[in-house]
C-alpha positions in Angstrom: -0.1 0.2 0.2 1.4 3.4 -1.1 1.7 5.9 1.8 0.3 9.2 0.7 1.0 12.8 2.3 -1.6 14.4 4.4 -3.6 17.1 2.3 -2.4 19.9 4.7 1.2 19.8 3.8 1.8 22.0 0.8 3.7 20.4 -2.2 6.6 22.6 -3.6 8.5 22.4 -6.5 10.4 19.1 -7.2 14.2 18.9 -6.0 15.3 18.9 -9.6 13.3 21.7 -10.5 14.8 23.5 -7.7 18.3 22.6 -8.6 18.1 24.0 -12.0 16.3 27.4 -10.9 18.9 28.0 -8.2 21.9 27.1 -10.8 20.3 29.4 -13.4 20.2 32.2 -10.5 23.7 31.6 -9.3 25.0 31.9 -12.9 23.2 35.1 -13.4 24.5 36.6 -10.1 28.1 35.6 -11.0 27.7 36.9 -14.5 26.1 40.2 -13.2 28.7 40.6 -10.3 31.7 39.7 -12.5 30.4 42.4 -15.4 28.2 45.0 -13.6 29.3 44.7 -9.9 25.7 44.0 -8.7 26.5 42.4 -5.6 29.0 44.8 -4.2 26.6 46.9 -1.9 25.3 43.7 -0.6 28.8 42.3 0.1 29.5 45.5 2.0 26.4 45.2 4.3 27.1 41.6 4.6 30.6 42.4 5.9 29.4 45.3 8.5 26.9 42.7 9.7 29.4 39.8 10.0 32.2 42.0 11.5 31.4 41.4 15.5 31.3 37.8 14.7 34.4 37.6 12.9 36.1 39.8 15.9 34.5 37.2 18.5 36.1 34.3 16.5 39.6 35.9 15.9 39.7 37.8 19.3 41.1 34.7 21.3 43.8 34.1 18.9 44.6 37.7 19.0 44.9 37.9 22.6 47.1 34.8 22.6 49.4 36.2 19.7 49.9 39.6 21.4 50.4 37.9 24.9 53.1 35.8 23.6 54.9 38.5 21.7 54.5 40.8 24.8 56.3 38.1 27.2 59.0 37.4 24.5 59.4 41.0 24.2 59.6 41.6 27.9 62.2 38.6 28.0 64.3 40.4 25.3 64.2 43.8 27.1 65.3 42.3 30.4 68.3 40.4 28.6 69.2 43.5 26.8 68.8 45.7 30.1 71.0 43.1 31.9 73.7 43.5 29.2 73.7 47.0 29.1 73.9 47.4 33.1 76.9 44.8 32.9 78.6 46.8 30.2 77.9 50.0 32.1 79.7 48.5 35.2 82.6 47.4 32.9 83.0 51.0 31.6 82.6 52.7 35.0 85.3 50.3 36.3 87.5 51.3 33.2 86.8 54.9 33.5 88.0 54.7 37.2 91.2 52.9 36.1 92.0 55.2 33.5 91.2 58.1 36.1 93.7 56.4 38.4 96.2 55.9 35.7 95.8 59.7 34.6 96.4 60.9 38.1 99.3 58.4 38.5 100.9 59.6 35.2 100.6 63.3 36.3 102.3 62.7 39.7 105.1 60.7 38.0 105.7 63.6 35.5 106.0 65.9 38.8 108.4 63.3 40.2 110.5 63.4 37.1 110.8 67.2 37.1 112.1 67.1 40.4 114.4 64.2 39.6 115.7 66.1 36.7 116.7 68.8 39.0 118.2 66.8 41.8 119.8 63.2 41.6 117.4 60.7 43.2 115.7 57.4 42.9 112.0 56.7 42.2 110.6 54.0 44.8 107.3 52.8 45.3 105.4 52.6 48.6 104.7 48.9 49.5 102.7 49.4 52.8 102.7 51.2 56.1 104.5 50.6 59.1 103.4 48.0 61.4 103.3 49.9 64.5 100.2 52.1 64.9 102.0 54.6 67.0 104.3 55.7 64.5 104.4 57.1 61.1 106.4 55.1 58.7 106.3 53.7 55.3 108.1 50.6 53.7 109.4 51.2 50.2 110.9 48.9 47.6 114.4 50.3 47.4 117.2 48.7 49.7 120.8 48.1 49.9 120.7 46.5 46.5 119.8 49.9 45.1 122.5 51.6 47.1 120.1 53.1 49.5 121.4 54.1 52.8 120.2 55.2 56.1 119.8 58.9 56.7 118.8 59.7 52.9 115.7 62.1 52.4 112.3 61.1 51.0 110.3 63.8 48.9 107.4 64.2 46.4 106.7 66.8 44.1 105.5 68.9 46.7 107.8 68.6 49.5 109.7 66.6 52.1 108.1 63.2 53.1 110.4 61.9 55.6 113.7 60.1 56.1 115.0 56.7 55.6 115.7 55.1 59.1 116.2 51.5 58.2 117.6 49.7 55.4 117.0 46.0 54.3 118.5 44.5 51.3 115.3 44.8 49.2 113.3 47.7 51.1 113.7 50.4 53.4 111.7 52.1 56.2 110.8 55.6 55.9 110.1 57.8 58.9 107.5 60.5 57.9 108.0 64.0 59.1 104.5 63.6 60.9 106.1 60.8 63.2 106.0 61.8 66.8 108.8 63.9 67.9 110.5 63.7 64.5 112.5 67.1 64.1 113.3 68.9 60.9 115.2 72.1 61.0 113.4 74.7 58.9 113.4 78.2 58.2 110.6 80.8 57.0 110.9 81.6 53.4 109.5 85.0 53.9 112.2 86.5 56.4 114.6 83.4 56.6 113.8 83.0 60.5 115.0 79.5 61.7 113.3 77.2 64.0 112.7 73.4 64.1 109.4 71.6 63.3 107.9 68.6 65.2 105.7 65.8 64.3 102.7 65.1 66.5 101.5 61.5 65.0 100.1 60.2 61.9 97.1 62.4 60.8 98.0 65.2 62.9 99.5 68.7 62.2 103.1 69.6 62.8 104.2 71.9 65.5 106.7 74.5 66.3 107.7 74.5 69.8 109.7 77.0 72.0 109.0 80.1 69.8 108.1 83.1 71.7 104.9 84.9 71.0 106.4 88.2 69.6 108.2 86.2 66.9 107.9 87.3 63.5 105.7 84.6 61.9 102.2 84.4 60.7 99.5 82.3 59.2 100.1 81.3 55.5 104.1 81.4 55.8 106.1 78.6 53.9 108.5 76.7 56.0 111.5 75.3 53.8 114.4 73.1 55.2 117.4 75.4 56.6 120.1 72.5 55.9 122.0 73.4 59.1 121.7 70.0 60.4 123.5 68.4 57.5 120.8 65.8 56.6 118.1 67.9 55.0 119.3 69.9 52.0 118.5 73.5 52.2 115.4 74.9 50.3 113.4 71.9 50.3 109.4 72.9 51.2 108.1 71.4 54.3 105.0 72.9 55.7 102.7 75.8 55.6 101.6 77.7 58.9 97.8 77.0 59.5 97.3 78.2 63.0 99.1 80.5 65.9 98.1 80.7 69.4 99.8 83.5 71.2 98.2 83.1 74.7 101.5 82.5 76.7 105.0 83.5 76.7 105.6 80.8 74.0 103.4 80.6 71.0 101.8 77.4 69.9 102.1 77.0 66.2 100.6 74.5 63.9 101.5 73.7 60.3 100.3 71.6 57.4 102.7 69.3 55.7 103.0 70.5 52.0 103.9 66.9 50.8 101.2 64.3 50.2 102.2 62.2 52.9 99.3 59.9 52.8 98.3 60.4 48.9 100.9 59.1 46.8 102.2 55.8 45.7 105.5 56.8 44.1 108.1 58.9 46.1 111.8 60.1 45.3 114.8 59.2 47.6 117.4 62.1 47.4 121.1 60.9 46.7 123.4 61.9 49.6 124.5 65.5 50.0 128.1 66.4 49.8 130.0 66.2 53.1 129.8 69.6 55.0 133.0 71.3 55.9 134.8 70.3 59.1 134.1 72.5 62.2 136.5 75.0 62.2 139.1 75.0 65.3 138.8 77.4 68.3 141.2 80.3 68.4 143.3 78.9 71.4 143.6 75.6 69.4 144.9 77.6 66.8 147.4 79.6 68.9 148.6 76.7 70.6 149.5 74.9 67.2 151.4 78.0 66.0 153.4 78.3 69.6 154.4 74.4 69.0 155.5 75.3 65.4 157.7 78.2 66.4 159.4 76.0 68.7 
């Protein structure tokens, strides 16, 4: 028995008929759009209507791509920042080394000018003396370099000290700031002679036993007088810093002109020529004449 459709269902065109109709319509639309741009406005309206859907579909992929790019870019920036920071540190260290070398070169040039004017030997400071109550340095010149006890040590600005102990390879230098170390000096302005004493490492120098009415004032330059036979005359020693005239004797404090704790290289002056012998007294000269007459 053949089944039949109910009468209330409306019968449409047959599938084959619909296929041919839609095929003809498609061909007409294709030809019309290709030649006359018939579907252009329709396509634009459809693109506007479909844009939110396209955005929703592509948004997760775009967020994922942007996040990945951001993280990779951040990692690159961190690595580049670390490299730049390391390069900056290296450049800072090199700049400090260069500055130190320039300063040392300047001081060596100053020492070379002093060395040209007076025979001397260049020496390098090795370390400070072990006794904390003294002001002494150990330098890298000794008996093998023909250094002997009593030689004077200077820098480009003035007197530093005196060699007090000599070893085969090293020597010990007592600084002018060492406690009770004495240097005969004179005021460069008026040639007034006196003696300057050290008071200890890091402390000023002092002139003792000078009357309050002595002709000395702040700012005077003190140079070696040379009367002791050890320090050559005319070497800069100190500058008068402060004068207290409260008692019969003035308290005079001075600042060393030499950079005692500032340099790495120093000069050791060669020995001076021997002083003339002390003249004989008049009585000894007279007795000598009498003996010769007899």
